mmCIF file of the N, C-alpha and C atoms, coordinates in Angstrom:
data_MODEL
# 
_entry.id   MODEL 
# 
loop_
_atom_site.group_PDB 
_atom_site.id 
_atom_site.type_symbol 
_atom_site.label_atom_id 
_atom_site.label_alt_id 
_atom_site.label_comp_id 
_atom_site.label_asym_id 
_atom_site.label_entity_id 
_atom_site.label_seq_id 
_atom_site.pdbx_PDB_ins_code 
_atom_site.Cartn_x 
_atom_site.Cartn_y 
_atom_site.Cartn_z 
_atom_site.occupancy 
_atom_site.B_iso_or_equiv 
_atom_site.pdbx_formal_charge 
_atom_site.auth_seq_id 
_atom_site.auth_comp_id 
_atom_site.auth_asym_id 
_atom_site.auth_atom_id 
_atom_site.pdbx_PDB_model_num 
ATOM 1   N N  . UNK A 1 1  ? -21.877 11.990 103.444 1.00 0.00 ? 1  UNK A N  1 
ATOM 2   C CA . UNK A 1 1  ? -21.486 11.922 102.043 1.00 0.00 ? 1  UNK A CA 1 
ATOM 3   C C  . UNK A 1 1  ? -22.574 11.254 101.198 1.00 0.00 ? 1  UNK A C  1 
ATOM 4   N N  . UNK A 1 2  ? -23.272 10.262 101.736 1.00 0.00 ? 2  UNK A N  1 
ATOM 5   C CA . UNK A 1 2  ? -24.296 9.587  100.960 1.00 0.00 ? 2  UNK A CA 1 
ATOM 6   C C  . UNK A 1 2  ? -25.475 10.511 100.670 1.00 0.00 ? 2  UNK A C  1 
ATOM 7   N N  . UNK A 1 3  ? -25.695 11.500 101.517 1.00 0.00 ? 3  UNK A N  1 
ATOM 8   C CA . UNK A 1 3  ? -26.761 12.466 101.255 1.00 0.00 ? 3  UNK A CA 1 
ATOM 9   C C  . UNK A 1 3  ? -26.444 13.301 100.023 1.00 0.00 ? 3  UNK A C  1 
ATOM 10  N N  . UNK A 1 4  ? -25.182 13.637 99.863  1.00 0.00 ? 4  UNK A N  1 
ATOM 11  C CA . UNK A 1 4  ? -24.799 14.408 98.687  1.00 0.00 ? 4  UNK A CA 1 
ATOM 12  C C  . UNK A 1 4  ? -24.854 13.562 97.422  1.00 0.00 ? 4  UNK A C  1 
ATOM 13  N N  . UNK A 1 5  ? -24.607 12.271 97.538  1.00 0.00 ? 5  UNK A N  1 
ATOM 14  C CA . UNK A 1 5  ? -24.782 11.378 96.387  1.00 0.00 ? 5  UNK A CA 1 
ATOM 15  C C  . UNK A 1 5  ? -26.260 11.253 96.025  1.00 0.00 ? 5  UNK A C  1 
ATOM 16  N N  . UNK A 1 6  ? -27.117 11.212 97.035  1.00 0.00 ? 6  UNK A N  1 
ATOM 17  C CA . UNK A 1 6  ? -28.556 11.189 96.786  1.00 0.00 ? 6  UNK A CA 1 
ATOM 18  C C  . UNK A 1 6  ? -28.992 12.491 96.115  1.00 0.00 ? 6  UNK A C  1 
ATOM 19  N N  . UNK A 1 7  ? -28.430 13.611 96.542  1.00 0.00 ? 7  UNK A N  1 
ATOM 20  C CA . UNK A 1 7  ? -28.742 14.896 95.919  1.00 0.00 ? 7  UNK A CA 1 
ATOM 21  C C  . UNK A 1 7  ? -28.262 14.918 94.471  1.00 0.00 ? 7  UNK A C  1 
ATOM 22  N N  . UNK A 1 8  ? -27.091 14.364 94.220  1.00 0.00 ? 8  UNK A N  1 
ATOM 23  C CA . UNK A 1 8  ? -26.587 14.276 92.852  1.00 0.00 ? 8  UNK A CA 1 
ATOM 24  C C  . UNK A 1 8  ? -27.520 13.421 91.992  1.00 0.00 ? 8  UNK A C  1 
ATOM 25  N N  . UNK A 1 9  ? -28.000 12.318 92.547  1.00 0.00 ? 9  UNK A N  1 
ATOM 26  C CA . UNK A 1 9  ? -28.958 11.485 91.825  1.00 0.00 ? 9  UNK A CA 1 
ATOM 27  C C  . UNK A 1 9  ? -30.242 12.233 91.527  1.00 0.00 ? 9  UNK A C  1 
ATOM 28  N N  . UNK A 1 10 ? -30.720 13.006 92.488  1.00 0.00 ? 10 UNK A N  1 
ATOM 29  C CA . UNK A 1 10 ? -31.938 13.795 92.283  1.00 0.00 ? 10 UNK A CA 1 
ATOM 30  C C  . UNK A 1 10 ? -31.743 14.813 91.171  1.00 0.00 ? 10 UNK A C  1 
ATOM 31  N N  . UNK A 1 11 ? -30.591 15.452 91.157  1.00 0.00 ? 11 UNK A N  1 
ATOM 32  C CA . UNK A 1 11 ? -30.311 16.448 90.125  1.00 0.00 ? 11 UNK A CA 1 
ATOM 33  C C  . UNK A 1 11 ? -30.235 15.799 88.752  1.00 0.00 ? 11 UNK A C  1 
ATOM 34  N N  . UNK A 1 12 ? -29.545 14.667 88.673  1.00 0.00 ? 12 UNK A N  1 
ATOM 35  C CA . UNK A 1 12 ? -29.393 13.979 87.382  1.00 0.00 ? 12 UNK A CA 1 
ATOM 36  C C  . UNK A 1 12 ? -30.751 13.538 86.844  1.00 0.00 ? 12 UNK A C  1 
ATOM 37  N N  . UNK A 1 13 ? -31.577 12.944 87.685  1.00 0.00 ? 13 UNK A N  1 
ATOM 38  C CA . UNK A 1 13 ? -32.892 12.492 87.229  1.00 0.00 ? 13 UNK A CA 1 
ATOM 39  C C  . UNK A 1 13 ? -33.801 13.667 86.872  1.00 0.00 ? 13 UNK A C  1 
ATOM 40  N N  . UNK A 1 14 ? -33.691 14.768 87.601  1.00 0.00 ? 14 UNK A N  1 
ATOM 41  C CA . UNK A 1 14 ? -34.523 15.934 87.297  1.00 0.00 ? 14 UNK A CA 1 
ATOM 42  C C  . UNK A 1 14 ? -34.129 16.548 85.961  1.00 0.00 ? 14 UNK A C  1 
ATOM 43  N N  . UNK A 1 15 ? -32.845 16.648 85.707  1.00 0.00 ? 15 UNK A N  1 
ATOM 44  C CA . UNK A 1 15 ? -32.376 17.186 84.426  1.00 0.00 ? 15 UNK A CA 1 
ATOM 45  C C  . UNK A 1 15 ? -32.765 16.245 83.290  1.00 0.00 ? 15 UNK A C  1 
ATOM 46  N N  . UNK A 1 16 ? -32.639 14.951 83.517  1.00 0.00 ? 16 UNK A N  1 
ATOM 47  C CA . UNK A 1 16 ? -33.018 13.984 82.492  1.00 0.00 ? 16 UNK A CA 1 
ATOM 48  C C  . UNK A 1 16 ? -34.511 14.096 82.159  1.00 0.00 ? 16 UNK A C  1 
ATOM 49  N N  . UNK A 1 17 ? -35.342 14.209 83.183  1.00 0.00 ? 17 UNK A N  1 
ATOM 50  C CA . UNK A 1 17 ? -36.771 14.363 82.952  1.00 0.00 ? 17 UNK A CA 1 
ATOM 51  C C  . UNK A 1 17 ? -37.099 15.644 82.211  1.00 0.00 ? 17 UNK A C  1 
ATOM 52  N N  . UNK A 1 18 ? -36.404 16.715 82.551  1.00 0.00 ? 18 UNK A N  1 
ATOM 53  C CA . UNK A 1 18 ? -36.636 17.992 81.885  1.00 0.00 ? 18 UNK A CA 1 
ATOM 54  C C  . UNK A 1 18 ? -36.217 17.932 80.420  1.00 0.00 ? 18 UNK A C  1 
ATOM 55  N N  . UNK A 1 19 ? -35.099 17.278 80.150  1.00 0.00 ? 19 UNK A N  1 
ATOM 56  C CA . UNK A 1 19 ? -34.639 17.160 78.770  1.00 0.00 ? 19 UNK A CA 1 
ATOM 57  C C  . UNK A 1 19 ? -35.542 16.252 77.939  1.00 0.00 ? 19 UNK A C  1 
ATOM 58  N N  . UNK A 1 20 ? -36.264 15.352 78.590  1.00 0.00 ? 20 UNK A N  1 
ATOM 59  C CA . UNK A 1 20 ? -37.166 14.456 77.869  1.00 0.00 ? 20 UNK A CA 1 
ATOM 60  C C  . UNK A 1 20 ? -38.529 15.082 77.563  1.00 0.00 ? 20 UNK A C  1 
ATOM 61  N N  . UNK A 1 21 ? -38.827 16.220 78.147  1.00 0.00 ? 21 UNK A N  1 
ATOM 62  C CA . UNK A 1 21 ? -40.140 16.845 77.910  1.00 0.00 ? 21 UNK A CA 1 
ATOM 63  C C  . UNK A 1 21 ? -40.464 17.046 76.428  1.00 0.00 ? 21 UNK A C  1 
ATOM 64  N N  . UNK A 1 22 ? -39.549 17.570 75.601  1.00 0.00 ? 22 UNK A N  1 
ATOM 65  C CA . UNK A 1 22 ? -39.903 17.719 74.186  1.00 0.00 ? 22 UNK A CA 1 
ATOM 66  C C  . UNK A 1 22 ? -40.122 16.374 73.476  1.00 0.00 ? 22 UNK A C  1 
ATOM 67  N N  . UNK A 1 23 ? -39.458 15.325 73.915  1.00 0.00 ? 23 UNK A N  1 
ATOM 68  C CA . UNK A 1 23 ? -39.590 14.012 73.278  1.00 0.00 ? 23 UNK A CA 1 
ATOM 69  C C  . UNK A 1 23 ? -40.961 13.396 73.522  1.00 0.00 ? 23 UNK A C  1 
ATOM 70  N N  . UNK A 1 24 ? -41.666 13.851 74.550  1.00 0.00 ? 24 UNK A N  1 
ATOM 71  C CA . UNK A 1 24 ? -42.985 13.282 74.832  1.00 0.00 ? 24 UNK A CA 1 
ATOM 72  C C  . UNK A 1 24 ? -44.038 13.738 73.834  1.00 0.00 ? 24 UNK A C  1 
ATOM 73  N N  . UNK A 1 25 ? -43.733 14.787 73.071  1.00 0.00 ? 25 UNK A N  1 
ATOM 74  C CA . UNK A 1 25 ? -44.664 15.336 72.077  1.00 0.00 ? 25 UNK A CA 1 
ATOM 75  C C  . UNK A 1 25 ? -46.036 15.593 72.698  1.00 0.00 ? 25 UNK A C  1 
ATOM 76  N N  . UNK A 1 26 ? -46.007 16.416 73.745  1.00 0.00 ? 26 UNK A N  1 
ATOM 77  C CA . UNK A 1 26 ? -47.209 16.775 74.512  1.00 0.00 ? 26 UNK A CA 1 
ATOM 78  C C  . UNK A 1 26 ? -47.899 15.537 75.078  1.00 0.00 ? 26 UNK A C  1 
ATOM 79  N N  . UNK A 1 27 ? -47.107 14.626 75.582  1.00 0.00 ? 27 UNK A N  1 
ATOM 80  C CA . UNK A 1 27 ? -47.559 13.399 76.255  1.00 0.00 ? 27 UNK A CA 1 
ATOM 81  C C  . UNK A 1 27 ? -48.316 12.452 75.338  1.00 0.00 ? 27 UNK A C  1 
ATOM 82  N N  . UNK A 1 28 ? -48.072 12.514 74.034  1.00 0.00 ? 28 UNK A N  1 
ATOM 83  C CA . UNK A 1 28 ? -48.707 11.587 73.099  1.00 0.00 ? 28 UNK A CA 1 
ATOM 84  C C  . UNK A 1 28 ? -47.800 10.420 72.756  1.00 0.00 ? 28 UNK A C  1 
ATOM 85  N N  . UNK A 1 29 ? -46.504 10.568 72.973  1.00 0.00 ? 29 UNK A N  1 
ATOM 86  C CA . UNK A 1 29 ? -45.548 9.484  72.737  1.00 0.00 ? 29 UNK A CA 1 
ATOM 87  C C  . UNK A 1 29 ? -45.365 8.705  74.038  1.00 0.00 ? 29 UNK A C  1 
ATOM 88  N N  . UNK A 1 30 ? -45.726 7.434  74.022  1.00 0.00 ? 30 UNK A N  1 
ATOM 89  C CA . UNK A 1 30 ? -45.849 6.660  75.261  1.00 0.00 ? 30 UNK A CA 1 
ATOM 90  C C  . UNK A 1 30 ? -44.527 6.413  75.962  1.00 0.00 ? 30 UNK A C  1 
ATOM 91  N N  . UNK A 1 31 ? -43.546 5.865  75.279  1.00 0.00 ? 31 UNK A N  1 
ATOM 92  C CA . UNK A 1 31 ? -42.287 5.475  75.927  1.00 0.00 ? 31 UNK A CA 1 
ATOM 93  C C  . UNK A 1 31 ? -41.560 6.683  76.528  1.00 0.00 ? 31 UNK A C  1 
ATOM 94  N N  . UNK A 1 32 ? -41.356 7.780  75.775  1.00 0.00 ? 32 UNK A N  1 
ATOM 95  C CA . UNK A 1 32 ? -40.707 8.932  76.406  1.00 0.00 ? 32 UNK A CA 1 
ATOM 96  C C  . UNK A 1 32 ? -41.489 9.494  77.600  1.00 0.00 ? 32 UNK A C  1 
ATOM 97  N N  . UNK A 1 33 ? -42.813 9.430  77.548  1.00 0.00 ? 33 UNK A N  1 
ATOM 98  C CA . UNK A 1 33 ? -43.627 9.914  78.664  1.00 0.00 ? 33 UNK A CA 1 
ATOM 99  C C  . UNK A 1 33 ? -43.416 9.053  79.899  1.00 0.00 ? 33 UNK A C  1 
ATOM 100 N N  . UNK A 1 34 ? -43.337 7.745  79.719  1.00 0.00 ? 34 UNK A N  1 
ATOM 101 C CA . UNK A 1 34 ? -43.107 6.849  80.852  1.00 0.00 ? 34 UNK A CA 1 
ATOM 102 C C  . UNK A 1 34 ? -41.722 7.077  81.443  1.00 0.00 ? 34 UNK A C  1 
ATOM 103 N N  . UNK A 1 35 ? -40.709 7.204  80.576  1.00 0.00 ? 35 UNK A N  1 
ATOM 104 C CA . UNK A 1 35 ? -39.343 7.424  81.057  1.00 0.00 ? 35 UNK A CA 1 
ATOM 105 C C  . UNK A 1 35 ? -39.232 8.771  81.767  1.00 0.00 ? 35 UNK A C  1 
ATOM 106 N N  . UNK A 1 36 ? -39.884 9.808  81.211  1.00 0.00 ? 36 UNK A N  1 
ATOM 107 C CA . UNK A 1 36 ? -39.869 11.117 81.845  1.00 0.00 ? 36 UNK A CA 1 
ATOM 108 C C  . UNK A 1 36 ? -40.534 11.080 83.219  1.00 0.00 ? 36 UNK A C  1 
ATOM 109 N N  . UNK A 1 37 ? -41.682 10.408 83.307  1.00 0.00 ? 37 UNK A N  1 
ATOM 110 C CA . UNK A 1 37 ? -42.383 10.296 84.588  1.00 0.00 ? 37 UNK A CA 1 
ATOM 111 C C  . UNK A 1 37 ? -41.549 9.534  85.611  1.00 0.00 ? 37 UNK A C  1 
ATOM 112 N N  . UNK A 1 38 ? -40.923 8.458  85.178  1.00 0.00 ? 38 UNK A N  1 
ATOM 113 C CA . UNK A 1 38 ? -40.058 7.677  86.079  1.00 0.00 ? 38 UNK A CA 1 
ATOM 114 C C  . UNK A 1 38 ? -38.866 8.511  86.535  1.00 0.00 ? 38 UNK A C  1 
ATOM 115 N N  . UNK A 1 39 ? -38.355 9.358  85.658  1.00 0.00 ? 39 UNK A N  1 
ATOM 116 C CA . UNK A 1 39 ? -37.229 10.221 86.029  1.00 0.00 ? 39 UNK A CA 1 
ATOM 117 C C  . UNK A 1 39 ? -37.626 11.207 87.121  1.00 0.00 ? 39 UNK A C  1 
ATOM 118 N N  . UNK A 1 40 ? -38.798 11.806 86.974  1.00 0.00 ? 40 UNK A N  1 
ATOM 119 C CA . UNK A 1 40 ? -39.249 12.752 88.004  1.00 0.00 ? 40 UNK A CA 1 
ATOM 120 C C  . UNK A 1 40 ? -39.565 12.038 89.321  1.00 0.00 ? 40 UNK A C  1 
ATOM 121 N N  . UNK A 1 41 ? -40.133 10.856 89.253  1.00 0.00 ? 41 UNK A N  1 
ATOM 122 C CA . UNK A 1 41 ? -40.403 10.093 90.482  1.00 0.00 ? 41 UNK A CA 1 
ATOM 123 C C  . UNK A 1 41 ? -39.098 9.747  91.183  1.00 0.00 ? 41 UNK A C  1 
ATOM 124 N N  . UNK A 1 42 ? -38.100 9.289  90.411  1.00 0.00 ? 42 UNK A N  1 
ATOM 125 C CA . UNK A 1 42 ? -36.791 8.975  90.998  1.00 0.00 ? 42 UNK A CA 1 
ATOM 126 C C  . UNK A 1 42 ? -36.142 10.226 91.573  1.00 0.00 ? 42 UNK A C  1 
ATOM 127 N N  . UNK A 1 43 ? -36.317 11.350 90.900  1.00 0.00 ? 43 UNK A N  1 
ATOM 128 C CA . UNK A 1 43 ? -35.749 12.597 91.396  1.00 0.00 ? 43 UNK A CA 1 
ATOM 129 C C  . UNK A 1 43 ? -36.329 12.979 92.750  1.00 0.00 ? 43 UNK A C  1 
ATOM 130 N N  . UNK A 1 44 ? -37.653 12.878 92.887  1.00 0.00 ? 44 UNK A N  1 
ATOM 131 C CA . UNK A 1 44 ? -38.271 13.194 94.178  1.00 0.00 ? 44 UNK A CA 1 
ATOM 132 C C  . UNK A 1 44 ? -37.867 12.199 95.259  1.00 0.00 ? 44 UNK A C  1 
ATOM 133 N N  . UNK A 1 45 ? -37.682 10.936 94.897  1.00 0.00 ? 45 UNK A N  1 
ATOM 134 C CA . UNK A 1 45 ? -37.252 9.944  95.873  1.00 0.00 ? 45 UNK A CA 1 
ATOM 135 C C  . UNK A 1 45 ? -35.861 10.286 96.397  1.00 0.00 ? 45 UNK A C  1 
ATOM 136 N N  . UNK A 1 46 ? -34.925 10.552 95.482  1.00 0.00 ? 46 UNK A N  1 
ATOM 137 C CA . UNK A 1 46 ? -33.568 10.883 95.918  1.00 0.00 ? 46 UNK A CA 1 
ATOM 138 C C  . UNK A 1 46 ? -33.529 12.213 96.658  1.00 0.00 ? 46 UNK A C  1 
ATOM 139 N N  . UNK A 1 47 ? -34.421 13.133 96.287  1.00 0.00 ? 47 UNK A N  1 
ATOM 140 C CA . UNK A 1 47 ? -34.484 14.411 96.990  1.00 0.00 ? 47 UNK A CA 1 
ATOM 141 C C  . UNK A 1 47 ? -34.912 14.213 98.443  1.00 0.00 ? 47 UNK A C  1 
ATOM 142 N N  . UNK A 1 48 ? -35.875 13.325 98.684  1.00 0.00 ? 48 UNK A N  1 
ATOM 143 C CA . UNK A 1 48 ? -36.293 13.078 100.068 1.00 0.00 ? 48 UNK A CA 1 
ATOM 144 C C  . UNK A 1 48 ? -35.163 12.441 100.879 1.00 0.00 ? 48 UNK A C  1 
ATOM 145 N N  . UNK A 1 49 ? -34.362 11.587 100.235 1.00 0.00 ? 49 UNK A N  1 
ATOM 146 C CA . UNK A 1 49 ? -33.213 11.014 100.940 1.00 0.00 ? 49 UNK A CA 1 
ATOM 147 C C  . UNK A 1 49 ? -32.199 12.089 101.291 1.00 0.00 ? 49 UNK A C  1 
ATOM 148 N N  . UNK A 1 50 ? -31.960 13.006 100.374 1.00 0.00 ? 50 UNK A N  1 
ATOM 149 C CA . UNK A 1 50 ? -30.985 14.073 100.617 1.00 0.00 ? 50 UNK A CA 1 
ATOM 150 C C  . UNK A 1 50 ? -31.456 15.027 101.705 1.00 0.00 ? 50 UNK A C  1 
ATOM 151 N N  . UNK A 1 51 ? -32.763 15.291 101.752 1.00 0.00 ? 51 UNK A N  1 
ATOM 152 C CA . UNK A 1 51 ? -33.287 16.259 102.719 1.00 0.00 ? 51 UNK A CA 1 
ATOM 153 C C  . UNK A 1 51 ? -33.291 15.749 104.148 1.00 0.00 ? 51 UNK A C  1 
ATOM 154 N N  . UNK A 1 52 ? -32.995 14.473 104.348 1.00 0.00 ? 52 UNK A N  1 
ATOM 155 C CA . UNK A 1 52 ? -32.939 13.957 105.715 1.00 0.00 ? 52 UNK A CA 1 
ATOM 156 C C  . UNK A 1 52 ? -31.783 14.564 106.499 1.00 0.00 ? 52 UNK A C  1 
ATOM 157 N N  . UNK A 1 53 ? -30.699 14.940 105.818 1.00 0.00 ? 53 UNK A N  1 
ATOM 158 C CA . UNK A 1 53 ? -29.542 15.478 106.545 1.00 0.00 ? 53 UNK A CA 1 
ATOM 159 C C  . UNK A 1 53 ? -29.055 16.826 106.018 1.00 0.00 ? 53 UNK A C  1 
ATOM 160 N N  . UNK A 1 54 ? -29.361 17.159 104.761 1.00 0.00 ? 54 UNK A N  1 
ATOM 161 C CA . UNK A 1 54 ? -28.895 18.423 104.193 1.00 0.00 ? 54 UNK A CA 1 
ATOM 162 C C  . UNK A 1 54 ? -30.003 19.468 104.361 1.00 0.00 ? 54 UNK A C  1 
ATOM 163 N N  . UNK A 1 55 ? -29.667 20.667 104.831 1.00 0.00 ? 55 UNK A N  1 
ATOM 164 C CA . UNK A 1 55 ? -30.685 21.720 104.978 1.00 0.00 ? 55 UNK A CA 1 
ATOM 165 C C  . UNK A 1 55 ? -31.339 22.082 103.634 1.00 0.00 ? 55 UNK A C  1 
ATOM 166 N N  . UNK A 1 56 ? -32.605 22.427 103.698 1.00 0.00 ? 56 UNK A N  1 
ATOM 167 C CA . UNK A 1 56 ? -33.387 22.729 102.504 1.00 0.00 ? 56 UNK A CA 1 
ATOM 168 C C  . UNK A 1 56 ? -32.774 23.864 101.682 1.00 0.00 ? 56 UNK A C  1 
ATOM 169 N N  . UNK A 1 57 ? -32.262 24.898 102.314 1.00 0.00 ? 57 UNK A N  1 
ATOM 170 C CA . UNK A 1 57 ? -31.700 26.036 101.587 1.00 0.00 ? 57 UNK A CA 1 
ATOM 171 C C  . UNK A 1 57 ? -30.520 25.618 100.727 1.00 0.00 ? 57 UNK A C  1 
ATOM 172 N N  . UNK A 1 58 ? -29.694 24.733 101.235 1.00 0.00 ? 58 UNK A N  1 
ATOM 173 C CA . UNK A 1 58 ? -28.540 24.258 100.466 1.00 0.00 ? 58 UNK A CA 1 
ATOM 174 C C  . UNK A 1 58 ? -29.001 23.397 99.301  1.00 0.00 ? 58 UNK A C  1 
ATOM 175 N N  . UNK A 1 59 ? -29.963 22.522 99.547  1.00 0.00 ? 59 UNK A N  1 
ATOM 176 C CA . UNK A 1 59 ? -30.473 21.653 98.490  1.00 0.00 ? 59 UNK A CA 1 
ATOM 177 C C  . UNK A 1 59 ? -31.072 22.479 97.359  1.00 0.00 ? 59 UNK A C  1 
ATOM 178 N N  . UNK A 1 60 ? -31.907 23.448 97.685  1.00 0.00 ? 60 UNK A N  1 
ATOM 179 C CA . UNK A 1 60 ? -32.547 24.256 96.653  1.00 0.00 ? 60 UNK A CA 1 
ATOM 180 C C  . UNK A 1 60 ? -31.537 25.086 95.868  1.00 0.00 ? 60 UNK A C  1 
ATOM 181 N N  . UNK A 1 61 ? -30.527 25.594 96.537  1.00 0.00 ? 61 UNK A N  1 
ATOM 182 C CA . UNK A 1 61 ? -29.525 26.384 95.814  1.00 0.00 ? 61 UNK A CA 1 
ATOM 183 C C  . UNK A 1 61 ? -28.721 25.507 94.865  1.00 0.00 ? 61 UNK A C  1 
ATOM 184 N N  . UNK A 1 62 ? -28.392 24.282 95.257  1.00 0.00 ? 62 UNK A N  1 
ATOM 185 C CA . UNK A 1 62 ? -27.649 23.393 94.375  1.00 0.00 ? 62 UNK A CA 1 
ATOM 186 C C  . UNK A 1 62 ? -28.499 22.927 93.198  1.00 0.00 ? 62 UNK A C  1 
ATOM 187 N N  . UNK A 1 63 ? -29.771 22.680 93.431  1.00 0.00 ? 63 UNK A N  1 
ATOM 188 C CA . UNK A 1 63 ? -30.646 22.277 92.333  1.00 0.00 ? 63 UNK A CA 1 
ATOM 189 C C  . UNK A 1 63 ? -30.830 23.434 91.358  1.00 0.00 ? 63 UNK A C  1 
ATOM 190 N N  . UNK A 1 64 ? -30.969 24.641 91.877  1.00 0.00 ? 64 UNK A N  1 
ATOM 191 C CA . UNK A 1 64 ? -31.165 25.803 91.012  1.00 0.00 ? 64 UNK A CA 1 
ATOM 192 C C  . UNK A 1 64 ? -29.949 26.037 90.124  1.00 0.00 ? 64 UNK A C  1 
ATOM 193 N N  . UNK A 1 65 ? -28.758 25.825 90.637  1.00 0.00 ? 65 UNK A N  1 
ATOM 194 C CA . UNK A 1 65 ? -27.532 26.009 89.866  1.00 0.00 ? 65 UNK A CA 1 
ATOM 195 C C  . UNK A 1 65 ? -27.452 24.999 88.730  1.00 0.00 ? 65 UNK A C  1 
ATOM 196 N N  . UNK A 1 66 ? -27.921 23.773 88.968  1.00 0.00 ? 66 UNK A N  1 
ATOM 197 C CA . UNK A 1 66 ? -27.736 22.700 87.999  1.00 0.00 ? 66 UNK A CA 1 
ATOM 198 C C  . UNK A 1 66 ? -28.792 22.647 86.913  1.00 0.00 ? 66 UNK A C  1 
ATOM 199 N N  . UNK A 1 67 ? -29.871 23.402 87.035  1.00 0.00 ? 67 UNK A N  1 
ATOM 200 C CA . UNK A 1 67 ? -30.945 23.335 86.048  1.00 0.00 ? 67 UNK A CA 1 
ATOM 201 C C  . UNK A 1 67 ? -30.489 23.880 84.702  1.00 0.00 ? 67 UNK A C  1 
ATOM 202 N N  . UNK A 1 68 ? -30.868 23.195 83.626  1.00 0.00 ? 68 UNK A N  1 
ATOM 203 C CA . UNK A 1 68 ? -30.514 23.716 82.307  1.00 0.00 ? 68 UNK A CA 1 
ATOM 204 C C  . UNK A 1 68 ? -31.321 24.981 82.021  1.00 0.00 ? 68 UNK A C  1 
ATOM 205 N N  . UNK A 1 69 ? -30.704 25.925 81.351  1.00 0.00 ? 69 UNK A N  1 
ATOM 206 C CA . UNK A 1 69 ? -31.398 27.170 81.049  1.00 0.00 ? 69 UNK A CA 1 
ATOM 207 C C  . UNK A 1 69 ? -31.989 27.103 79.658  1.00 0.00 ? 69 UNK A C  1 
ATOM 208 N N  . UNK A 1 70 ? -33.146 27.698 79.510  1.00 0.00 ? 70 UNK A N  1 
ATOM 209 C CA . UNK A 1 70 ? -33.811 27.748 78.206  1.00 0.00 ? 70 UNK A CA 1 
ATOM 210 C C  . UNK A 1 70 ? -33.419 29.027 77.509  1.00 0.00 ? 70 UNK A C  1 
ATOM 211 N N  . UNK A 1 71 ? -33.004 28.898 76.275  1.00 0.00 ? 71 UNK A N  1 
ATOM 212 C CA . UNK A 1 71 ? -32.642 30.077 75.510  1.00 0.00 ? 71 UNK A CA 1 
ATOM 213 C C  . UNK A 1 71 ? -33.747 30.366 74.515  1.00 0.00 ? 71 UNK A C  1 
ATOM 214 N N  . UNK A 1 72 ? -34.305 31.527 74.607  1.00 0.00 ? 72 UNK A N  1 
ATOM 215 C CA . UNK A 1 72 ? -35.372 31.933 73.704  1.00 0.00 ? 72 UNK A CA 1 
ATOM 216 C C  . UNK A 1 72 ? -34.764 32.368 72.375  1.00 0.00 ? 72 UNK A C  1 
ATOM 217 N N  . UNK A 1 73 ? -35.408 31.994 71.304  1.00 0.00 ? 73 UNK A N  1 
ATOM 218 C CA . UNK A 1 73 ? -34.900 32.366 69.976  1.00 0.00 ? 73 UNK A CA 1 
ATOM 219 C C  . UNK A 1 73 ? -35.460 33.689 69.529  1.00 0.00 ? 73 UNK A C  1 
# 
């Protein structure tokens, strides 16, 4: 069960980092860039914890489902 909580943490941090990308203003705004980078680092950390017991195919399918979709105007 803790592996799935780690996977949930990875998903949350990855989505948070992705949503912060526009706030970085092409990496010229310092604080949002630092928070975005920390979010991606935390996401990879929790992902490695989840991959210790959950098969890669399941992890990738769950991450793919949770990603926000971009709508083109």
